Every structure is written in C-alpha cells, then in structure tokens.
C-alpha positions as CSV (number, residue, x, y, z in Angstrom):
1,I,-16.0,-8.8,-4.2
2,E,-18.5,-6.8,-2.3
3,T,-16.9,-4.7,0.4
4,Q,-16.8,-1.2,1.9
5,Q,-13.1,-1.3,2.2
6,M,-10.8,0.2,-0.5
7,Y,-8.5,-2.1,-2.3
8,Y,-5.1,-1.4,-3.8
9,G,-3.6,-3.6,-6.5
10,L,-0.9,-3.5,-9.1
11,S,-0.1,-5.3,-12.3
12,A,3.1,-5.4,-14.2
13,T,3.6,-5.7,-17.9
14,G,6.8,-6.1,-19.9
15,K,9.1,-8.5,-21.5
16,V,10.9,-11.4,-20.0
17,S,13.9,-13.4,-21.2
18,P,13.0,-17.0,-22.1
19,Q,16.2,-18.0,-20.2
20,N,15.1,-16.2,-17.0
21,F,11.5,-17.2,-16.9
22,W,9.8,-19.8,-14.7
23,A,6.5,-21.2,-15.9
24,N,3.9,-22.5,-13.5
25,N,3.3,-25.9,-15.2
26,T,6.8,-27.2,-15.9
27,A,7.4,-29.1,-12.7
28,E,9.0,-32.6,-13.0
29,V,8.8,-35.8,-11.0
30,G,11.0,-35.6,-8.0
31,N,10.8,-31.8,-7.6
32,V,10.4,-30.4,-4.1
33,L,7.8,-27.8,-3.4
34,I,9.1,-24.8,-1.5
35,I,6.7,-22.5,0.2
36,T,8.3,-19.1,1.0
37,K,5.6,-17.6,3.2
38,P,3.1,-19.1,5.7
39,L,-0.5,-19.5,4.6
40,G,-3.4,-17.9,6.4
41,S,-3.3,-14.2,5.5
42,G,-6.8,-14.4,3.8
43,I,-8.3,-15.8,7.0
44,L,-6.6,-13.1,9.1
45,S,-7.7,-10.4,6.7
46,T,-11.2,-11.5,7.1
47,A,-10.7,-11.4,10.9
48,I,-9.4,-7.9,10.6
49,K,-12.6,-6.8,8.8
50,A,-14.6,-8.3,11.6
51,D,-12.5,-6.4,14.2
52,L,-11.4,-9.7,15.8
53,L,-7.6,-9.3,15.9
54,S,-5.4,-7.8,18.5
55,M,-2.9,-5.1,17.3
56,E,-0.1,-7.7,17.8
57,Q,-1.9,-10.1,15.4
58,I,-2.6,-7.4,12.9
59,N,1.1,-6.4,12.9
60,E,2.1,-10.1,12.4
61,V,-0.1,-10.6,9.4
62,A,0.7,-7.2,7.9
63,G,4.4,-7.9,8.2
64,I,4.0,-11.2,6.4
65,M,1.9,-9.7,3.7
66,A,4.3,-6.8,3.3
67,Q,7.2,-9.1,2.5
68,L,8.1,-8.7,-1.1
69,N,8.7,-11.6,-3.4
70,F,12.3,-10.3,-3.5
71,Y,12.9,-12.4,-0.4
72,A,11.4,-15.5,-2.0
73,L,13.6,-15.0,-5.0
74,K,16.6,-14.7,-2.7
75,A,15.7,-17.9,-1.0
76,L,15.7,-19.7,-4.3
77,S,19.2,-18.4,-5.2
78,G,21.4,-21.2,-6.3
79,I,18.5,-23.7,-6.7
80,K,17.4,-25.0,-10.1
81,V,13.8,-23.9,-10.3
82,Y,11.6,-26.0,-12.6
83,A,8.3,-24.2,-11.9
84,A,6.9,-21.4,-9.7
85,T,3.6,-19.8,-8.7
86,D,2.2,-17.5,-6.1
87,V,-0.5,-18.1,-3.6
88,T,-3.2,-15.4,-3.7
89,G,-7.0,-15.4,-4.2
90,F,-7.2,-19.0,-5.6
91,G,-5.5,-20.3,-2.4
92,F,-2.7,-22.8,-2.1
93,L,-4.5,-25.7,-3.8
94,G,-5.9,-23.6,-6.6
95,H,-2.4,-22.3,-7.5
96,L,-1.0,-25.8,-7.0
97,S,-3.5,-27.1,-9.6
98,E,-1.9,-24.7,-12.1
99,M,1.4,-26.4,-11.5
100,L,0.0,-29.8,-12.5
101,N,0.8,-31.3,-15.9
102,D,0.3,-34.7,-17.6
103,K,3.4,-36.1,-16.0
104,I,3.1,-35.2,-12.3
105,S,1.0,-35.0,-9.2
106,F,1.9,-33.6,-5.8
107,N,1.9,-35.1,-2.3
108,V,1.3,-32.5,0.3
109,F,1.7,-33.3,3.9
110,E,-0.5,-31.0,6.1
111,K,2.0,-30.9,9.0
112,D,4.7,-29.6,6.7
113,V,2.7,-26.7,5.3
114,P,3.6,-23.5,7.1
115,V,0.5,-21.7,8.5
116,I,0.3,-18.6,10.6
117,A,-0.7,-20.0,14.0
118,S,-3.5,-17.5,14.7
119,A,-5.1,-18.3,11.3
120,K,-5.8,-21.9,12.4
121,E,-7.6,-20.5,15.5
122,F,-9.8,-18.2,13.4
123,A,-10.5,-20.9,10.8
124,D,-11.7,-23.2,13.5
125,M,-14.1,-20.5,14.6
126,G,-15.4,-20.3,11.0
127,I,-13.7,-17.0,10.1
128,I,-13.0,-17.9,6.5
129,P,-13.1,-15.7,3.4
130,E,-16.0,-16.3,1.1
131,G,-13.8,-17.1,-1.8
132,S,-12.3,-20.0,0.1
133,Y,-15.5,-21.9,-0.2
134,K,-15.4,-21.5,-4.0
135,N,-11.7,-22.6,-4.0
136,R,-12.6,-25.7,-2.0
137,E,-15.4,-26.6,-4.5
138,F,-12.9,-26.1,-7.4
139,A,-10.1,-28.1,-5.7
140,K,-12.2,-31.1,-4.7
141,H,-12.1,-32.4,-8.3
142,F,-8.3,-33.0,-8.1
143,V,-7.5,-33.4,-4.4
144,S,-7.8,-36.6,-2.5
145,K,-7.1,-36.6,1.2
146,E,-5.7,-39.7,2.7
147,A,-4.5,-40.3,6.3
148,D,-0.8,-39.8,6.9
C-alpha cells in the first residue's frame, strides 16, 4: 500500500477452545451464508481519500466500519455456525473462496448481497480501490457468473 494517510491496525493472539472455534473452511452443503454488514466500505474509503463524499456519506460509512464484530456474534446467537470468515482486504469473493472445500460450492445472488447504496454510485464512476482489481483477477479462477 502506498499512501500518505496513516493506518491503524490491530492483531490478536491467544488461545481458543476447540469447542468454541469456527473455522473458515468447514461449511457444509445446505448451509446458508449470512452477511452481517453491507459491502462497499473499501470503495467509500477510496472516495473519502479523493475528497468526493459528503459529511453525511462519511458518517454513514464510518458508522458501518465502526461496528464491532460483537454485533455479528450477537446476530448469530442461537444459530449453529458451521464456518465463518470476515470480509476485509481480499473482498467478499476472496474471503468466500477461503470457505470453499472439496464438498461444496456457493450460489450467490447479486440482488441479495447487501451493499451500501452510495458505494454502487461511486463504483459506477470507477472509484474503486486498487486492490479490488487484484481481487477480481484472483477470483475469476473460481467464479462463474450466470444470469439469474
């Protein structure tokens, strides 16, 4: 990443109980994919860097990005979880590829994927993070797009 902006990141290390751990590649046929936040924050972050967003749009995406995974965990309460992943720099399809295994594939219906409305607008204008092009190149090897 080449940028003049400062970045802040964290990592966590520690031990987990094997009984309370969700792997990313243990999904099974018939599982339902649950997306706990809308996609598009990478596009809107790029638009912020280009000074293209209104304060209202900045507040919207900042609020979404500030939501902790605590809320996602709460949403999954009472549901048997077979596999889980996040969606960060490798994008939705990159992380979804990590969930594949020899027994399954995924059907994703574009109209059912939550996307921040203003992110679609900026993507249509070509305001897309550079990493998204690399993600697209990577994903084309395991994605086929058929008409709904």
